[in-house]
Each structure stands twice: as structure tokens, then as C-alpha cells.
C-alpha positions as CSV (number, residue, x, y, z in Angstrom):
1,M,0.0,0.0,0.0
2,S,1.4,3.4,-0.9
3,T,1.9,6.1,1.8
4,G,2.1,9.8,1.9
5,T,-0.3,10.4,-1.0
6,G,-3.2,12.8,-1.3
7,E,-5.3,10.2,-3.0
8,A,-8.3,8.7,-1.3
9,L,-7.7,5.5,0.7
10,R,-10.3,2.8,0.1
11,V,-10.8,0.7,3.2
12,G,-13.3,-2.1,3.2
13,N,-14.8,-4.2,6.0
14,C,-15.4,-8.0,5.9
15,S,-16.6,-8.8,9.4
16,G,-18.7,-7.0,12.0
17,F,-18.5,-9.7,14.7
18,Y,-17.1,-13.2,15.5
19,G,-19.3,-15.4,13.3
20,D,-20.0,-13.0,10.5
21,R,-20.4,-14.1,6.8
22,L,-17.4,-16.3,5.9
23,S,-17.6,-15.5,2.2
24,A,-17.3,-11.7,2.9
25,M,-13.5,-11.6,2.6
26,R,-13.6,-13.1,-0.9
27,E,-16.6,-11.0,-1.9
28,M,-14.8,-7.8,-0.9
29,L,-11.5,-8.8,-2.6
30,E,-13.2,-9.8,-5.9
31,G,-15.9,-7.1,-5.9
32,G,-13.8,-4.1,-6.8
33,E,-10.7,-2.0,-5.9
34,L,-9.5,-1.8,-2.3
35,D,-6.3,-0.6,-0.6
36,V,-7.1,-2.2,2.8
37,L,-9.5,-4.8,4.0
38,T,-10.4,-4.7,7.7
39,G,-12.7,-6.6,10.1
40,D,-13.9,-6.5,13.7
41,W,-14.2,-9.7,15.7
42,L,-14.0,-8.5,19.3
43,A,-17.3,-7.6,20.9
44,E,-17.3,-7.5,24.7
45,L,-18.8,-11.0,24.9
46,T,-16.3,-12.3,22.4
47,M,-13.4,-11.4,24.7
48,L,-14.9,-13.6,27.4
49,I,-15.5,-16.4,25.0
50,L,-11.9,-16.2,23.7
51,A,-10.5,-16.0,27.3
52,R,-12.4,-19.2,28.2
53,D,-11.1,-20.9,25.0
54,R,-7.6,-20.1,26.0
55,M,-8.2,-21.5,29.5
56,K,-8.9,-24.8,27.9
57,D,-6.2,-24.7,25.3
58,E,-3.3,-22.2,25.5
59,S,-2.7,-22.3,21.7
60,T,-6.2,-20.8,21.1
61,G,-7.8,-17.5,22.1
62,Y,-8.1,-15.9,18.7
63,A,-10.9,-15.7,16.2
64,K,-10.7,-18.9,14.2
65,T,-13.2,-17.7,11.6
66,F,-10.6,-15.1,10.5
67,L,-8.1,-17.8,9.9
68,T,-10.7,-19.8,7.9
69,Q,-11.2,-16.7,5.7
70,L,-7.5,-16.1,5.3
71,R,-6.9,-19.7,4.3
72,D,-9.2,-19.1,1.4
73,C,-8.1,-15.6,0.5
74,L,-4.5,-14.8,1.6
75,G,-3.1,-15.5,-1.9
76,L,-5.8,-13.4,-3.5
77,A,-5.2,-10.5,-1.2
78,M,-1.5,-10.6,-1.9
79,D,-2.0,-10.8,-5.7
80,R,-4.3,-7.7,-5.5
81,G,-1.9,-5.8,-3.2
82,V,-4.6,-5.4,-0.5
83,T,-3.4,-5.0,3.1
84,I,-5.4,-7.0,5.6
85,V,-5.8,-5.5,9.1
86,A,-7.8,-7.4,11.7
87,N,-8.3,-7.3,15.5
88,A,-8.8,-11.1,15.4
89,G,-5.9,-11.8,17.7
90,G,-8.3,-11.6,20.6
91,V,-6.4,-12.7,23.8
92,N,-3.6,-14.5,21.9
93,T,-2.3,-12.4,19.0
94,P,1.1,-14.3,18.8
95,G,-0.8,-17.5,18.5
96,L,-2.7,-16.1,15.5
97,V,0.5,-14.9,13.9
98,A,2.0,-18.4,14.2
99,A,-1.2,-19.9,12.7
100,I,-1.1,-17.5,9.8
101,R,2.5,-18.3,9.0
102,A,1.7,-22.0,9.2
103,L,-1.2,-21.8,6.7
104,A,0.9,-19.6,4.4
105,A,3.7,-22.1,4.4
106,E,1.2,-24.9,3.5
107,Q,0.1,-22.8,0.5
108,G,3.6,-21.8,-0.6
109,L,3.1,-18.2,0.3
110,S,5.5,-15.8,2.1
111,P,3.4,-12.9,3.4
112,T,5.0,-10.4,5.8
113,V,3.0,-10.4,9.0
114,A,3.2,-7.8,11.8
115,H,1.2,-7.6,15.0
116,V,0.4,-5.1,17.7
117,R,0.7,-6.0,21.4
118,G,0.5,-4.4,24.8
119,D,-3.2,-4.5,25.3
120,D,-3.1,-7.5,27.6
121,L,-2.9,-6.1,31.2
122,T,-4.1,-9.3,32.8
123,P,-0.8,-10.2,34.6
124,R,-0.6,-6.6,36.0
125,A,-4.3,-6.2,36.7
126,D,-4.1,-6.6,40.5
127,A,-1.2,-4.2,40.7
128,L,-3.1,-1.7,38.6
129,A,-6.1,-1.8,41.0
130,L,-8.2,-3.6,38.3
131,G,-8.9,-6.6,40.6
132,T,-8.3,-10.2,39.5
133,P,-10.4,-10.6,36.3
134,L,-10.2,-13.4,33.9
135,G,-8.9,-10.9,31.3
136,A,-7.9,-7.2,31.3
137,H,-7.3,-5.7,27.9
138,A,-6.7,-2.1,27.2
139,Y,-8.3,-0.5,24.1
140,L,-5.3,0.6,22.0
141,G,-5.4,3.2,19.3
142,G,-4.3,3.3,15.6
143,F,-0.7,4.4,15.7
144,G,0.7,1.0,16.3
145,I,-1.3,-0.4,13.4
146,A,0.0,2.6,11.3
147,R,3.6,1.6,12.0
148,A,2.9,-2.0,11.0
149,V,1.2,-1.0,7.8
150,S,4.0,1.4,7.0
151,S,6.5,-1.4,7.3
152,G,4.9,-3.1,4.3
153,A,3.2,-5.9,6.1
154,D,0.7,-7.9,4.1
155,V,-1.2,-8.8,7.2
156,V,-1.5,-6.8,10.4
157,V,-3.3,-8.4,13.4
158,T,-4.0,-7.0,16.8
159,G,-5.7,-7.9,20.0
160,R,-8.0,-5.4,21.8
161,V,-8.0,-2.1,20.0
162,T,-10.9,0.3,19.6
163,D,-13.3,-0.9,16.9
164,A,-12.4,2.1,14.6
165,S,-8.6,1.7,15.1
166,V,-8.3,-0.9,12.4
167,I,-9.5,1.8,9.9
168,V,-7.8,4.8,11.5
169,G,-4.4,3.0,11.6
170,P,-4.1,2.5,7.8
171,A,-5.2,6.1,7.2
172,I,-2.5,7.4,9.6
173,A,0.0,5.4,7.6
174,H,-1.3,6.5,4.2
175,F,-1.5,10.2,4.9
176,G,1.3,10.6,7.4
177,W,-0.9,12.1,10.1
178,G,0.6,12.9,13.5
179,R,-0.8,13.1,17.0
180,D,-1.9,16.7,16.4
181,D,-4.0,16.1,13.4
182,L,-7.0,15.8,15.6
183,D,-9.7,16.7,13.1
184,A,-8.4,14.2,10.5
185,L,-8.1,11.5,13.2
186,A,-11.7,12.2,14.3
187,G,-12.9,12.1,10.7
188,A,-11.3,8.7,10.2
189,T,-12.7,7.5,13.5
190,V,-16.2,8.4,12.3
191,A,-15.6,6.5,9.0
192,G,-14.3,3.6,11.1
193,H,-17.3,3.6,13.4
194,V,-19.6,3.5,10.4
195,I,-18.0,0.5,8.6
196,E,-16.7,-1.6,11.5
197,C,-20.0,-3.3,12.1
198,G,-20.2,-4.6,8.5
199,T,-23.6,-4.7,6.8
200,Q,-25.2,-2.5,9.5
201,A,-23.9,0.4,7.3
202,T,-25.5,-1.1,4.2
203,G,-29.1,-1.7,5.4
204,G,-28.7,-4.5,8.0
205,N,-30.8,-4.0,11.1
206,Y,-32.1,-0.8,9.6
207,A,-35.4,0.7,10.9
208,F,-36.8,1.4,7.4
209,F,-35.7,-1.9,6.0
210,T,-38.8,-2.3,3.8
211,E,-37.5,0.6,1.7
212,I,-34.4,-1.3,0.7
213,E,-35.0,-3.1,-2.6
214,D,-32.5,-6.0,-2.1
215,L,-31.6,-6.9,1.5
216,V,-31.2,-10.7,1.0
217,H,-27.4,-10.5,0.7
218,P,-26.2,-7.0,1.5
219,G,-22.8,-6.0,0.5
220,F,-20.2,-5.0,3.0
221,P,-19.2,-1.3,3.4
222,I,-16.2,0.7,2.1
223,A,-14.9,4.0,3.4
224,E,-13.1,6.3,0.9
225,I,-11.0,8.4,3.3
226,L,-9.4,11.7,2.2
227,P,-6.3,13.5,3.5
228,D,-8.4,15.8,5.8
229,G,-10.2,12.9,7.3
230,S,-13.4,13.4,5.5
231,S,-14.8,10.3,3.8
232,T,-17.4,8.8,1.6
233,I,-19.2,5.6,2.6
234,T,-20.1,3.3,-0.2
235,K,-20.1,-0.4,-1.3
236,H,-19.0,-2.4,-4.3
237,P,-21.3,-2.0,-7.3
238,G,-23.9,-4.7,-7.9
239,T,-24.0,-5.8,-4.3
240,G,-27.2,-6.0,-2.2
241,G,-28.4,-3.5,0.4
242,A,-28.0,0.2,0.2
243,V,-25.9,3.1,1.5
244,T,-28.0,6.1,2.3
245,V,-27.9,9.0,4.8
246,G,-30.4,6.9,6.8
247,T,-28.2,3.8,7.0
248,V,-25.1,5.8,7.8
249,T,-27.0,7.8,10.5
250,S,-28.3,4.6,12.0
251,Q,-24.8,3.2,12.4
252,L,-23.3,6.4,13.7
253,L,-25.8,6.3,16.6
254,Y,-24.9,2.6,17.4
255,E,-23.4,1.9,20.8
256,V,-22.5,5.5,21.6
257,Q,-22.8,7.3,24.9
258,D,-22.0,11.0,24.9
259,A,-21.6,13.5,22.1
260,R,-17.9,13.4,23.0
261,Y,-16.8,10.0,21.6
262,A,-13.6,9.2,23.5
263,G,-10.8,7.1,22.1
264,P,-7.1,6.6,22.8
265,D,-6.0,8.8,19.8
266,V,-8.7,11.5,19.7
267,T,-12.0,12.5,21.3
268,T,-14.5,12.8,18.4
269,R,-17.2,15.4,18.5
270,L,-20.3,13.5,17.2
271,D,-22.2,16.8,17.2
272,S,-20.0,18.1,14.4
273,I,-20.7,15.5,11.8
274,S,-22.4,16.5,8.5
275,L,-23.8,14.0,6.1
276,R,-25.0,14.4,2.5
277,P,-25.8,12.0,-0.3
278,D,-23.1,11.9,-3.0
279,G,-24.7,9.7,-5.6
280,T,-26.2,6.2,-5.6
281,D,-24.9,4.2,-2.6
282,R,-22.6,7.0,-1.6
283,V,-22.8,9.3,1.5
284,S,-20.1,11.9,2.3
285,I,-19.1,12.6,5.9
286,T,-17.5,16.1,6.5
287,G,-16.9,18.6,9.2
288,V,-15.9,16.2,11.9
289,R,-14.0,17.9,14.7
290,G,-11.5,16.3,17.1
291,E,-10.2,17.1,20.5
292,A,-7.2,15.8,22.4
293,P,-7.8,12.3,23.8
294,P,-8.4,11.7,27.5
295,P,-5.5,10.9,29.8
296,D,-6.8,7.4,30.5
297,V,-7.6,4.5,28.2
298,K,-10.5,2.1,28.7
299,V,-9.8,-1.4,29.8
300,S,-12.1,-4.4,29.1
301,L,-12.4,-6.4,32.3
302,T,-14.0,-9.8,31.8
303,S,-14.7,-12.1,34.8
304,L,-16.7,-15.3,35.6
305,G,-19.5,-13.9,37.7
306,G,-20.8,-17.3,38.9
307,F,-23.4,-19.8,37.6
308,R,-26.9,-19.5,36.4
309,N,-29.9,-21.6,35.5
310,E,-33.3,-20.6,34.0
311,M,-36.6,-22.1,33.0
312,T,-39.5,-20.6,31.1
313,M,-43.1,-21.8,31.7
314,A,-46.1,-21.3,29.5
315,V,-49.1,-19.8,31.3
316,T,-52.1,-20.2,29.1
317,G,-55.6,-18.8,29.0
318,L,-57.4,-17.3,32.0
319,D,-56.1,-16.0,35.3
320,V,-52.6,-15.5,34.1
321,E,-51.4,-13.3,37.0
322,A,-52.9,-15.7,39.6
323,K,-51.3,-18.7,38.0
324,A,-47.9,-17.0,38.0
325,E,-48.2,-16.1,41.6
326,L,-49.1,-19.7,42.5
327,V,-46.1,-21.2,40.8
328,K,-43.8,-18.6,42.3
329,R,-44.9,-19.6,45.8
330,Q,-44.6,-23.3,45.0
331,F,-41.2,-22.9,43.5
332,H,-39.8,-21.0,46.5
333,D,-41.2,-23.6,48.8
334,A,-39.7,-26.5,46.9
335,L,-36.2,-25.0,46.8
336,T,-34.0,-26.8,49.3
337,T,-31.2,-24.2,48.9
338,A,-32.0,-20.6,48.1
339,P,-29.7,-19.1,45.4
340,A,-28.0,-15.8,45.9
341,E,-30.3,-14.2,43.2
342,L,-33.7,-15.4,41.9
343,T,-35.6,-13.2,39.5
344,W,-39.0,-13.7,37.8
345,T,-40.3,-12.2,34.6
346,L,-43.8,-12.5,33.3
347,A,-44.1,-11.5,29.6
348,R,-47.8,-11.0,28.7
349,T,-47.5,-12.4,25.2
350,D,-51.1,-13.7,25.5
351,S,-54.1,-12.2,23.8
352,A,-57.8,-12.6,24.7
353,D,-60.0,-15.1,22.7
354,A,-56.8,-16.2,20.9
355,P,-57.2,-18.2,17.6
356,T,-54.2,-20.4,18.5
357,Q,-52.9,-21.8,21.8
358,Q,-49.5,-20.1,21.4
359,Q,-51.2,-16.7,21.1
360,A,-53.2,-17.5,24.3
361,A,-50.0,-18.1,26.3
362,A,-47.9,-15.8,28.5
363,L,-44.3,-16.7,29.3
364,L,-43.1,-16.9,32.9
365,T,-39.3,-17.1,33.3
366,V,-37.3,-17.7,36.4
367,V,-33.5,-17.2,36.6
368,A,-31.2,-18.2,39.4
369,R,-27.7,-17.0,39.9
370,D,-25.2,-18.1,42.6
371,P,-21.4,-18.4,43.0
372,D,-21.8,-22.2,43.6
373,A,-22.8,-24.3,40.6
374,K,-24.4,-26.9,42.9
375,V,-26.9,-24.4,44.3
376,V,-28.4,-23.5,40.8
377,G,-28.0,-27.1,39.5
378,R,-29.9,-30.0,41.0
379,P,-31.9,-28.0,43.7
380,F,-33.2,-25.6,41.0
381,S,-34.1,-28.4,38.5
382,S,-35.7,-30.6,41.3
383,A,-37.9,-27.7,42.4
384,A,-39.2,-27.3,38.8
385,I,-39.8,-31.0,38.4
386,E,-41.6,-31.8,41.6
387,I,-44.3,-29.1,41.2
388,A,-45.1,-30.1,37.6
389,L,-48.3,-31.9,38.5
390,A,-49.3,-29.8,41.5
391,S,-49.4,-26.3,40.1
392,Y,-51.6,-24.2,37.9
393,P,-53.8,-25.8,35.2
394,G,-51.9,-26.2,31.9
395,F,-48.5,-26.1,33.6
396,H,-45.7,-26.9,31.1
397,T,-42.2,-25.6,30.3
398,L,-40.7,-24.6,27.0
399,A,-37.7,-26.9,27.7
400,P,-36.7,-29.3,30.5
401,P,-34.7,-27.9,33.4
402,S,-31.0,-27.7,32.5
403,T,-27.7,-27.9,34.4
404,A,-25.9,-24.8,35.8
405,T,-23.9,-22.8,33.3
406,P,-21.2,-20.2,34.0
407,Y,-21.9,-16.6,33.2
408,G,-19.6,-13.7,32.6
409,V,-19.4,-10.2,33.8
410,F,-18.0,-7.3,31.8
411,T,-16.9,-4.1,33.6
412,P,-14.9,-1.2,32.2
413,G,-11.7,-0.1,33.9
414,Y,-9.4,2.8,33.2
415,V,-5.6,3.2,33.3
416,P,-3.3,6.1,32.3
417,Q,-2.3,6.2,28.6
418,S,1.3,5.4,29.6
419,V,0.4,2.1,31.3
420,P,-0.1,-0.3,28.3
421,H,3.2,-1.2,26.7
422,H,2.0,-0.4,23.2
423,E,4.4,-2.1,20.8
424,V,4.6,-3.3,17.2
425,V,6.3,-6.6,16.3
426,L,7.4,-6.4,12.7
427,D,7.8,-9.4,10.4
428,D,11.5,-9.7,11.1
429,G,10.9,-9.9,14.8
430,S,12.1,-6.4,15.6
431,V,10.0,-4.5,18.2
432,E,9.1,-0.9,18.1
433,N,7.6,1.1,20.9
434,V,4.5,3.3,20.3
435,P,4.6,6.3,22.7
436,P,1.3,7.5,24.2
437,P,0.0,11.0,23.1
438,M,1.9,13.9,24.7
439,T,-1.2,16.1,24.8
440,T,-4.4,14.9,26.5
441,Q,-7.6,16.5,27.8
442,A,-9.8,15.5,30.6
443,L,-13.0,14.1,29.3
444,E,-16.0,16.2,30.1
445,P,-19.3,15.0,28.9
446,L,-21.3,17.4,26.8
447,T,-24.3,16.5,28.9
448,D,-24.8,16.4,32.6
449,P,-26.1,12.9,33.4
450,H,-28.0,14.2,36.3
451,T,-29.9,17.0,34.5
452,S,-29.6,15.9,30.9
453,Q,-28.4,19.3,29.9
454,E,-27.9,19.8,26.2
455,P,-24.4,19.8,24.5
456,K,-22.6,23.1,24.4
457,Q,-22.7,24.9,21.1
458,L,-19.6,24.5,18.9
459,H,-17.8,27.7,18.0
460,G,-18.9,28.7,14.5
461,Q,-21.8,26.2,14.4
462,D,-24.7,27.0,12.2
463,P,-27.3,28.7,14.4
464,H,-30.0,26.7,12.6
465,T,-28.7,23.6,14.3
466,S,-29.0,24.9,17.8
467,Q,-28.6,22.3,20.6
468,E,-31.7,23.6,22.4
469,P,-34.8,21.4,22.0
470,R,-37.6,23.3,20.4
471,Q,-41.2,23.4,21.3
472,L,-43.6,20.8,20.0
473,Q,-45.3,21.9,16.8
474,E,-48.9,23.1,17.2
475,G,-51.8,21.9,15.2
476,A,-53.6,18.7,14.5
477,T,-52.0,15.5,15.7
478,V,-52.5,11.8,14.9
479,R,-51.9,9.0,17.5
480,A,-49.5,6.6,15.8
481,P,-46.3,4.6,16.5
482,L,-43.2,6.8,16.9
483,G,-41.6,4.7,14.2
484,T,-44.0,6.0,11.6
485,V,-41.6,9.0,11.3
486,A,-38.6,8.1,13.3
487,G,-35.9,5.5,12.9
488,A,-33.9,4.0,15.8
489,R,-30.9,1.8,16.5
490,S,-30.0,0.4,19.9
491,G,-27.1,-1.5,21.5
492,D,-25.0,-2.2,24.5
493,K,-22.0,-0.7,26.3
494,G,-21.3,-2.9,29.3
495,G,-24.3,-2.7,31.5
496,N,-25.7,0.4,29.8
497,A,-27.9,0.6,26.7
498,N,-28.3,3.3,24.2
499,I,-31.0,4.2,21.7
500,G,-30.3,6.5,18.9
501,V,-33.5,8.0,17.4
502,W,-33.5,10.1,14.3
503,V,-35.8,11.7,11.8
504,R,-35.2,12.1,8.1
505,D,-36.8,15.5,7.5
506,D,-35.8,18.9,8.9
507,A,-39.4,19.7,9.7
508,A,-39.6,16.7,12.1
509,W,-36.5,17.6,14.1
510,P,-38.0,20.3,16.3
511,W,-40.8,17.9,17.2
512,L,-38.5,14.9,18.0
513,S,-36.2,17.0,20.0
514,G,-39.0,18.4,22.1
515,L,-40.8,15.0,22.4
516,L,-38.0,12.8,23.8
517,T,-37.4,14.4,27.2
518,P,-36.2,12.1,30.0
519,E,-39.6,12.2,31.6
520,R,-41.3,11.1,28.3
521,V,-38.8,8.4,27.7
522,R,-39.6,6.9,31.1
523,E,-43.3,7.0,30.2
524,L,-42.7,5.2,26.9
525,L,-40.2,2.7,28.3
526,P,-41.4,1.8,31.8
527,E,-38.4,-0.5,32.4
528,T,-36.2,2.7,32.6
529,D,-38.2,4.2,35.5
530,D,-35.7,3.7,38.3
531,L,-32.5,3.8,36.2
532,P,-30.2,6.7,35.3
533,L,-31.2,8.2,32.0
534,T,-29.5,10.8,29.8
535,V,-30.8,12.4,26.6
536,I,-28.4,13.9,24.2
537,H,-29.4,16.0,21.1
538,L,-27.4,15.8,17.9
539,P,-29.0,18.4,15.6
540,N,-26.6,17.8,12.7
541,L,-27.9,14.3,12.5
542,R,-31.5,15.2,13.4
543,A,-31.0,12.7,16.2
544,V,-31.6,12.1,19.9
545,N,-29.3,9.7,21.7
546,I,-30.8,8.1,24.9
547,V,-28.4,6.4,27.3
548,I,-30.0,4.1,30.0
549,G,-27.6,3.2,32.8
550,G,-27.6,-0.3,34.2
551,L,-30.4,-1.7,32.1
552,L,-28.3,-4.7,31.1
553,G,-27.0,-5.5,34.6
554,E,-23.3,-6.4,34.5
555,G,-23.1,-6.7,30.7
556,V,-24.3,-9.0,27.9
557,A,-23.0,-12.3,29.4
558,Y,-24.9,-11.6,32.6
559,N,-28.2,-11.9,30.7
560,A,-30.1,-9.4,32.8
561,R,-33.0,-9.3,30.4
562,F,-34.3,-11.4,27.5
563,D,-32.6,-9.0,25.0
564,P,-29.2,-8.9,26.8
565,Q,-27.6,-6.7,24.1
566,A,-30.5,-4.3,23.8
567,K,-30.7,-5.0,20.1
568,G,-34.5,-4.7,20.0
569,L,-34.8,-1.8,22.5
570,G,-35.1,0.8,19.7
571,E,-37.8,-1.1,17.9
572,W,-39.8,-1.3,21.1
573,L,-39.6,2.5,21.4
574,R,-40.5,3.0,17.8
575,A,-43.6,0.8,18.4
576,R,-44.9,3.0,21.2
577,Q,-47.8,5.3,20.4
578,V,-47.3,9.1,20.5
579,D,-49.1,12.2,19.1
580,I,-47.5,13.0,15.8
581,P,-48.2,16.3,14.1
582,A,-50.4,15.6,11.0
583,T,-48.0,17.7,8.9
584,L,-45.2,15.2,9.4
585,L,-47.1,12.1,8.2
586,D,-46.6,12.8,4.5
587,P,-44.1,10.4,2.9
588,T,-40.6,11.8,2.8
589,E,-37.6,10.7,0.9
590,D,-34.4,9.6,2.7
591,R,-32.0,12.5,2.4
């Protein structure tokens, strides 16, 4: 890959998670021109899975699906001069490097392979006041990746880096950016955030999916990054899905907390982003501003929280609430050993006078958690079995009681930027240190989580995009689902959930910004009633970001609710009925 040029850098993505489409790497390499092909394999849950893999076998701990793709496509990538950059190293990046070299030798190939290390703080966790987790991995930035790419490596692999770093690093190498090029780094971070989740940028999980003509096999996204950090999001011609302002907006709002989006290289101002269509399946991103990164880097702490067991019972027909109360009392009475935590959830999925038995049934779920597997093993299962013929009429379970299974806990930690020994191991075995940023800035949220104050106005910002929520429009209204006019995407960050809600027409923005106050969100989503809640306005995107603290308990592996990653939370909000100004219900084009 060339460096130091003013030409656009074409960076593609071929994986948004561990388990994504195996054919994507070949599709991206054969579908058109690319300079770099990246992928993201390391969700919070994945780090726990990989750590447990390595506990069983020290030679594992990396994303094996990446190796499968590389076995099919390494020669093709080398022939096309495409650099591959992947965070698939997980918790054992050297192990992945060895595996890559072994498969290359089997195929008679001699790629140069470099890797980034220093993210693994597990051996030092206790000394760093991070406790004694199963794994402690710092989120590294893109400058180590940049050095690896500049060395001419054909393949660069990393462990835990920020999701966008695999895109930012090649851009640093290509354009020669330094630590002070904050706006450019922020722009590349935004481009990386858009494409790192794969087909979520091209119509996958999109609120208005019925408007996309071909979503059976959506293409993976590409970011064309320019020297100033601005970019255009696109995809290979002839592939499924679509790239629109809506699909890009949706992904921009995914798994974000504050309007200040902190990373190890730059703090990106999400309230500065401007989007515009740039032709078919092309959306340009401009105006992104960056600030100095915070003095600390985030650390992913994964631990085994204990053991869990659960069972779901069908409660059919009449007297659902009374039946549920009866079985709760019976179950508690039958337990010989009480677990540390026992939670019940009654989902009223039943309907009156239902035409099928399934539609007449509610679902009652009981979940037990305890540090001791024995407590939530046989005693739990025995209690469920012995009441089977002595409980409410129609008692049956969706599955037989199971054995206790371990569950994980994700918590974030923070250490100074200087703590990780950020290093690059080049193909010849030489090691280069990557110094931390010299200039940092304490991270101050643009919103007060206690009062949900709006972000401060950017200097020179267009006054027509004021951060202040405007008054609801007067006139006739129609009672209809919020999703009639608003899109949403939701996700998880540790134990928190976020919902990004946006509208596609300037006329609807004042209404949306005035509607979604913290008080109104609590009315629409009663599960949030006793949880910390922050509402952030992003006028440039015509969007409101809602952050709900603690909704997901101790993270996705904890399984605090039936949707542990909050993937459907936004669609629940879109389905809630609100009073919509009649003037907003005319069909509008995505813009």
C-alpha cells in the first residue's frame, strides 16, 4: 500500500462480529478496488469467549473464523496488493500470527505479518487496581497499526484495539498524520465507526428496511478516506443492500454514549458530523472535529460472575397473573437451597380469545444465579420438576430444566495512557515502541447525566442547528407509533444501553427534540423508570441519543433481560404510540 499520498484511501470491511459471513472476505477482494481490508471480531462478549477458549487450550484464544477466511483468500489479497488489518488476535495475538505463518507455508506463500501487542494487562491487573479478572485488555489506538502498515506488512493483526482503530491506523500510515492532526483522526474515527459493524452500514438492522430493494445478501461497506479525514461511505457496485444517509446515520448512533466519543487517539465530536448524499450508494461525511484524547484508556475487564440456570413456563388462558403467583410460591417452597439471586419475569404475550394456543400463552421465566454451581444445579431443577403436576392448570415448560452454566461479567476499567506497553512486532521480529499521546484533555461529557443538559454549542456552528430542544409543533396530531416517522438503533455498552433515534426531514427535528425528554422516555419505556437516563441532542444528524444506565445489569454475558444486548430496544420505542403532528405524516424521501 502506498503512503504519503493525497489520493483517497479505500478501506473495506469484511466482518462485524465473530461469526459474520465467511464469504465476505472473498466478496470484498473480488468485488472491486480496495487498498485495505479490515474486520472487527472483538465484541465485549467475544473477549470472554476467547478467554475461556484459551483457559482450555493455550494455543487458542483468537478468532478462528478469520483464519478460515485467510486460508481461502490470503493469496488473492497478496495478488491484489490489499493489506489486511484485523483485530482477530483476541487474547492470543502471537498464537494467531503463528497460525497465519503455518497456513501460508502450507500454500507456498510468504506474506509479511506484523502484529500489535500491549493491550493485555491481565498479569498486572491486581497491581493496577483492576482486581483479578479473567482478562484485562486495554483499548489501544491506531498508531501501532499505522507503523505495522508502513513497514509493508501484508497482514496486520491486533488484540484489543478500539473498533475504529483498524480503519484509523491505515489512514494514519497513508496520509502521514501525526498526533496533532485531531480533526483528521476524528474524521477517520467516524468513518471507522460506520463501517466496523459490516452490513449494519448497508441496510442491515435498519429501521426502514422495507424501503431497501434488495436486502437478502447486503454488500459490506467501504470508506473512501481523504487527506483531511473526510470520507465517503459506499459499497461495491452490484451488491445488495443500500448506502443512504439513513443507513449511515443509524450506524453512527450505534453503541455511543455522549456526544464526545472518546478514544485513545482522539475525542471525536459527534455533534460536528455533517452527512449528505453523494450519488447512488454514496454518502459523504464532512466537518468532523476532534479534541485531544483523554489521559486514560479504557480497559475491558472480563470475569466469571458465577453460575446461572433458568426455566420458562407457558401460562395459558385465563387468570394468568394468579397462575404466575401460585407457581412462584410453590417454586420458592420447593427450593432446598436458596440461590443468591432469583428473578422472575412475566411476559404477557397472550391475547384474549386467541385463535391459536400459542397466542393464548404468556411466558413466565425464572432465573437463578449463585457463585456455587451446585446451588443452581440440581436443587433448581428438582424444584421445577416436583411441582409439575401440582401447580396451575396447563403447567408446562418450553424446555426441561438444565444444568448450571457459568456466566460472565463485563466491567470497564481505566488506566493512564502510559500504562499499556503499546508495541509493534514487525515481520523480522524487531519490536518498536509506540509512545502515548503527549497532549491529553480530561474528558468532560457534553451532557450532565443528572440533569440531561444539552451539549454546548460548537464555535462557529450553524445557528439553525441549535442544541436547544424546540417546542412541539402546534396543530392537529395523529396518534401513531413513533416509528411512523422516526428511525432508531440500539445497542449495549457494558451494563448500559443506548437508543439513537432520528428523523429524516428537517421539519420533524423540532418535534422529535421536544418530544423525547427524559420524563417522556420513562413513560414510553417503563423499564427505565428507576434507572439513570441521559438524553443527548445531535441536531446535525436530526437525532436524539438516549443512554440508559444499568439496564443490562453487568453486561451482555450476565443476561439481565431477555434481550441482553438491547438490540430490539429501539424497535420497542418505535412501536410506542405518540401524538405526531399531522403535517409530518406525509411520505418523505431519505435524504
